[in-house]
Each structure stands twice: as structure tokens, then as C-alpha cells.
C-alpha positions in Angstrom: 66.8 -43.1 2.0 67.0 -40.9 -1.0 68.0 -37.3 -0.7 65.0 -35.0 -1.2 65.5 -32.7 -4.2 64.7 -29.2 -2.8 64.0 -27.8 -6.2 61.3 -30.5 -6.9 59.7 -29.8 -3.4 59.6 -26.1 -4.2 57.9 -26.8 -7.5 55.3 -29.0 -5.9 54.5 -26.5 -3.2 54.2 -23.7 -5.7 51.9 -25.8 -7.8 49.7 -26.5 -4.8 49.5 -22.8 -4.0 48.5 -22.0 -7.5 45.8 -24.8 -7.6 44.5 -23.7 -4.2 44.3 -20.1 -5.2 42.4 -20.9 -8.4 40.0 -23.2 -6.5 39.2 -20.4 -4.0 38.7 -17.9 -6.9 36.3 -20.3 -8.6 34.5 -21.7 -5.6 35.2 -19.5 -2.6 32.0 -17.6 -3.0 29.9 -20.7 -2.9 31.8 -22.1 0.1 31.2 -18.8 2.0 27.6 -18.9 1.0 27.1 -22.5 2.3 28.9 -21.6 5.6 26.7 -18.5 6.0 23.6 -20.5 5.3 24.6 -23.1 7.9 25.4 -20.4 10.5 22.3 -18.3 9.8 19.5 -20.7 8.8 16.9 -18.2 10.0 17.8 -15.7 7.3 16.9 -18.0 4.5 13.6 -19.1 3.2 12.8 -22.8 3.3 13.4 -24.4 -0.1 11.8 -27.5 -1.5 13.9 -29.6 -3.9 12.3 -31.1 -7.0 13.4 -34.3 -8.8 12.3 -32.9 -12.2 13.6 -29.9 -14.0 11.2 -27.5 -15.5 12.1 -28.7 -19.0 11.2 -32.3 -18.0 8.0 -31.2 -16.4 6.7 -28.8 -19.1 8.4 -30.2 -22.1 11.7 -29.2 -23.8 11.5 -25.7 -25.3 14.1 -24.6 -27.8 16.2 -22.3 -25.7 18.1 -19.5 -27.3 21.7 -20.3 -28.0 24.1 -18.7 -25.6 26.4 -16.2 -27.3 28.5 -15.7 -24.1 29.1 -17.5 -20.8 26.4 -15.5 -18.8 23.4 -17.1 -20.6 21.2 -17.6 -17.6 18.6 -14.8 -17.2 17.2 -13.3 -14.0 14.3 -11.0 -13.2 15.4 -8.0 -11.1 12.1 -6.1 -10.7 9.5 -6.3 -7.9 6.9 -8.3 -9.7 6.8 -9.6 -13.3 3.6 -10.6 -15.1 4.1 -13.5 -17.5 1.2 -13.6 -20.0 0.1 -15.6 -23.0 1.7 -15.2 -26.3 -0.1 -15.4 -29.6 -2.1 -18.4 -30.9 -0.2 -20.1 -33.7 -2.4 -23.1 -34.5 -6.2 -22.8 -34.8 -6.6 -26.4 -33.7 -5.7 -25.2 -30.2 -8.0 -22.2 -30.2 -10.6 -23.6 -27.8 -7.9 -24.6 -25.2 -6.2 -21.2 -25.7 -9.4 -19.3 -25.0 -9.9 -21.2 -21.7 -6.5 -20.2 -20.4 -6.3 -16.9 -18.5 -4.2 -14.1 -19.9 -1.8 -13.8 -16.9 -0.3 -17.2 -16.1 2.5 -16.4 -13.7 3.8 -13.8 -11.4 7.6 -13.8 -10.8 9.7 -11.9 -8.3 13.2 -10.5 -7.8 15.9 -13.1 -8.4 13.7 -15.7 -10.3 15.4 -17.3 -13.2 13.7 -17.6 -16.6 14.9 -18.7 -20.0 14.4 -17.1 -23.4 13.1 -19.5 -26.1 14.6 -19.7 -29.5 13.9 -16.6 -31.5 16.3 -15.6 -34.3 17.6 -12.1 -34.1 15.7 -11.3 -30.8 17.6 -10.3 -27.7 16.3 -11.1 -24.2 15.8 -7.4 -23.4 13.5 -6.8 -26.3 9.7 -6.7 -25.6 9.1 -9.3 -28.4 11.3 -11.8 -26.5 9.4 -14.9 -25.3 10.2 -16.9 -22.2 9.7 -20.1 -20.2 10.1 -20.5 -16.5 13.0 -22.5 -15.0 11.2 -23.3 -11.8 8.4 -25.8 -11.7 4.9 -24.6 -10.6 2.9 -27.8 -10.1 0.0 -26.0 -8.5 -0.6 -23.9 -11.6 -2.4 -26.2 -14.1 -3.2 -23.4 -16.6 0.5 -22.7 -16.9 1.4 -26.3 -17.4 -1.3 -26.7 -20.1 -0.1 -23.5 -21.9 3.6 -24.5 -21.8 2.8 -27.9 -23.3 0.9 -26.2 -26.1 3.9 -24.0 -26.6 6.2 -27.0 -26.7 4.0 -28.4 -29.5 4.4 -25.2 -31.5 0.7 -24.3 -31.2 1.1 -21.1 -29.2 4.0 -18.7 -28.5 5.9 -19.0 -25.3 5.2 -16.5 -22.5 5.5 -12.7 -22.7 7.0 -10.7 -19.9 5.2 -7.4 -19.3 7.5 -4.4 -19.5 7.8 -1.8 -16.7 6.4 1.8 -16.9 9.4 2.8 -19.0 8.7 0.1 -21.6 11.7 -2.0 -20.6 11.9 -5.6 -19.5 13.4 -6.0 -16.0 15.7 -8.9 -17.0 19.5 -9.2 -16.9 21.9 -11.9 -17.8 23.6 -13.8 -15.0 26.8 -11.7 -14.9 25.1 -8.3 -14.9 22.4 -9.5 -12.4 25.1 -10.5 -9.9 27.3 -7.4 -10.4 24.4 -5.0 -10.4 22.0 -6.5 -7.9 22.6 -9.9 -6.3 26.0 -9.0 -4.9 24.1 -6.4 -2.8 20.6 -7.9 -2.4 20.7 -11.6 -1.9 17.6 -13.3 -3.6 17.7 -16.0 -0.9 17.3 -13.5 2.0 13.6 -12.6 2.0 13.9 -9.0 3.3 16.6 -8.2 0.8 14.7 -9.8 -2.0 11.5 -8.0 -1.2 13.1 -4.5 -0.9 11.2 -2.5 -3.6 13.3 -1.8 -6.7 13.0 2.0 -6.3 14.7 1.6 -2.9 17.2 -0.9 -4.2 18.3 1.7 -6.8 19.0 4.4 -4.2 20.9 2.0 -2.0 22.9 0.6 -5.0 24.0 4.1 -5.8 25.2 4.5 -2.2 26.9 1.1 -2.1 28.8 1.9 -5.3 30.0 5.3 -4.0 33.3 6.0 -2.2 31.3 6.7 1.0 29.3 3.5 0.9 31.6 0.9 -0.7 32.9 -0.3 2.6 29.4 -0.9 4.1 26.9 -3.7 3.8 23.7 -5.0 5.5 24.0 -6.1 9.1 24.9 -9.8 9.3 24.7 -10.8 13.0 22.1 -12.0 15.5 20.3 -8.7 15.8 16.5 -8.7 15.1 16.0 -7.8 11.4 13.1 -5.5 12.4 15.5 -3.4 14.4 18.0 -2.8 11.7 15.8 -2.8 8.6 12.3 -1.4 8.3 10.0 -0.4 5.5 7.7 2.4 6.7 6.3 5.9 5.8 8.6 8.6 7.2 7.5 11.6 5.0 3.8 11.0 5.0 1.2 10.6 2.3 1.7 10.9 -1.4 -0.3 13.9 -2.5 -1.4 12.2 -5.7 -2.5 8.8 -4.4 -3.2 9.9 -0.8 -1.5 6.7 0.3 1.5 6.3 2.7 4.8 6.2 0.9 7.0 3.1 1.2 10.3 4.2 2.5 13.2 2.6 4.3 15.3 2.9 7.5 18.3 0.6 7.5 21.5 0.0 9.5 24.6 -0.8 7.6 27.8 -2.2 9.1 31.4 -1.6 7.9 32.7 -4.7 6.1 35.8 -6.5 7.4 36.2 -4.0 10.2 38.9 -4.6 12.7 38.9 -2.9 16.1 36.3 -0.2 16.5 32.8 -0.9 15.2 31.5 1.6 12.6 27.8 1.6 11.5 25.5 3.9 9.6 21.8 4.5 9.8 20.3 5.6 6.5 16.8 6.8 5.9 15.5 6.8 2.3 12.5 8.8 1.4 10.4 9.5 -1.8 8.8 12.6 -3.2 5.4 12.6 -4.7 6.8 11.7 -8.1 8.4 8.6 -6.5 11.9 9.9 -6.9 14.0 8.5 -4.0 16.8 10.2 -2.1 18.7 9.8 1.2 17.1 11.9 4.0 19.4 10.9 6.7 22.9 9.3 6.8 25.0 9.3 9.9 27.9 7.2 11.2 28.1 5.8 14.7 31.1 4.2 16.3 28.9 1.6 18.0 26.2 -0.9 17.1 22.7 0.5 16.3 19.2 -0.6 17.0 16.0 1.3 16.2 12.3 1.1 16.7 9.7 2.7 14.3 6.6 4.2 15.8 3.5 4.2 13.6 1.6 6.1 16.3 3.5 9.1 17.7 1.5 8.9 20.9 3.2 5.6 21.6 6.6 7.3 21.9 8.3 7.0 25.3 7.3 9.8 27.7 10.6 11.7 27.3 9.8 12.2 23.6 6.0 13.1 23.6 6.8 16.6 22.5 7.7 15.2 19.0 4.0 14.5 18.4 3.8 18.1 17.2 6.2 17.2 14.3 4.4 14.1 13.1 2.0 14.9 10.3 -0.5 12.3 8.9 1.1 8.9 8.2 4.6 10.1 9.3 6.3 7.5 11.4 9.1 8.4 13.9 12.2 6.4 14.8 13.8 5.8 18.2 17.5 5.2 17.8 19.6 3.3 20.4 23.4 2.6 20.5 25.5 0.6 22.9 27.6 3.6 23.6 24.9 6.0 24.8 22.4 5.3 27.6 20.0 7.9 26.1 17.9 7.3 22.9 17.8 9.6 20.0 14.7 10.2 17.8 14.4 10.9 14.1 11.5 12.9 12.6 10.9 14.4 9.2 11.2 18.1 8.7 9.2 19.0 5.5 10.6 22.6 5.2 14.2 21.3 4.9 13.3 17.9 3.4 15.4 16.0 5.9 15.2 13.9 9.0 16.1 15.7 12.3 17.8 13.9 15.2 16.8 14.8 18.7 18.1 13.5 22.0 16.5 14.2 25.3 18.9 14.2 28.2 18.2 15.0 31.9 20.6 18.0 31.9 18.6 19.5 29.0 15.5 19.5 31.1 17.3 21.0 34.1 18.5 23.9 31.9 15.0 24.7 31.0 
């Protein structure tokens, strides 16, 4: 039996470690994502697989050449309106006129591709796009894209937001700025309004919030994440505001549990801010009461603080047998926490 060369063994082991580390760096995120999807199937929307690509189904548009490695484009807004471009060939005028102006609504996390336009960047309003996903139940879209593939009409326009900007990012920026925090495959994260996402993103990227993330366990989503109206009606629209109460857990915590409950509110100009942010050294659950008269008997006195369309929050932890309640104080523009304990009643 030949004597083993220790130097060669060391070189082989070092090579395996380097290759393994590189593999984890490149594919670790995808492996973790697959494991998470397997362990938590209830958190993901059902997905149908298609045998055809959008290019095969609609034709083969000339896609803009990638100038860097992040060429895939993603929509990061709440809802995007994709509409007809200009008519380029009069022989298609009759068909063009029969097709509705708005052909497709896209949502956060949907991928689109920019078609070939010299000197036009994807973030410019004159950019034209084609969907990556197939929409077989949308015949007008199919007809229009086939006309575009024949050069008879422009590809689709994406309507800008109120600031005149297109809510599109390349793959790298989309992941770094949005998808790493709000997973497009988790419906309640995907459907969080952009205005709320932006407030939470600012928190997640701060020193205070960088170690926290959304709850990822078996708790009911409705008891750790809830869109509701906590500050009441918007004085201009007379409609309830869409605000958020959410529980965040400390990432990679060892030992004691640390969680936060954050309440995000909006003023009448739709400017968001954090109304309440408190750390608990225990797990948190909450219930939102649309009707203040439905509050538990112990908290009925809080009805006096609930103005029109203001919803209240009952807060529970696994370290305190008594619930706390959160209600909005307009004078100080904050959420007030109140706990009712038997000894408090006795002292009165």
C-alpha cells in the first residue's frame, strides 16, 4: 500500500472547501428558498407551469441588448397599467382600433422585458415593453403583441406613477432594494402597498431595524400582519387610510426571543411615518378591532378614544397574562399603549 502524501491530501481538502464555499455563495440562497418553500407551502401562492415561454407564445420581440449582468427587469409598484403603443402600419389600423387601450395590469414582482430601442433606457417613459409571463386568457393582448412582433404597432407602454417615473428596476437593484425584504412569492408581502413598503424599507435599512425581519413561523399571518385604518379618515377623500400593524422578529436570534410591533400611519397627504415601535422579549400576537364596541369588557373605556374609522389593537405576549391595547392619540400623533390589570381597578 502506497504511503499517502499528506501535502496532496491537504491540497485536495483545501480545494474542496473552496469549491464548496463558492457553490454556497452562488446557490445557497436558492437552496434556502427551496427548503423554506417545502417547509412552508401555505405561505406561497399556487403556481402553474407553462410549457411555452412568452416569446414562443407571442412571437419573438427584439429585446434590448444587456449592457450589464442584471438585464432582467421587474415592476416594483402596486399596479402597473400596460397600454397600447403607437400604430406604425396603416394596414393594421382596423385591428388596432378594436383593441382596448389598456391591455394588461401587472403587480409587484412581475418581470417584463424592454424591446429593442436604440438609446432608450428602461426607466424612460418612452421605453416599450413586452411581458415575460404568458396570459392565455387575454386574447386582445395576444393579438396586439403579434402585431407588434410584425412591426405594425409599437410594443406596450408602461404608465408612469404620479411623479412621472416608471416603477421598474433591473434585477440587481430590485433584489437589493425590494425583493430581499418583500418576497414576491409571499402574497401578503407582495401586496403590501408601496407607500408602506417604503416606510418599512427605511426601518429595515437602519441600525435599529437591520436585525429584524417578518415573522417566519407557524403563527397566523392575520395576527402578526394587518392592513387597517388606525388614524381614521383622510380629510380630503373621506376614506379610511390604509395603514399597517406588523410584528417583526429578530433574525438569527439565540437564547431570548426579541420581537417588535410596529404601527405605520399616514397623514392626509399620504406621507407615512412610524406611530408605534416597541420591543418585547417574548413572542407577540395581536387582534385588530374594527368596531371598538367589540373590545373585551376590560377595555370598553377605550371606546371614548376611537374616532370614526379608527381601529384599535389588542396586543398579547407569551410573557404577560394581561393584554395591552393600542389606540391613536391625534393630539400627540402617536399610538398609546394601555394595559388593564386587576390591581389598577382596586386602586380606583
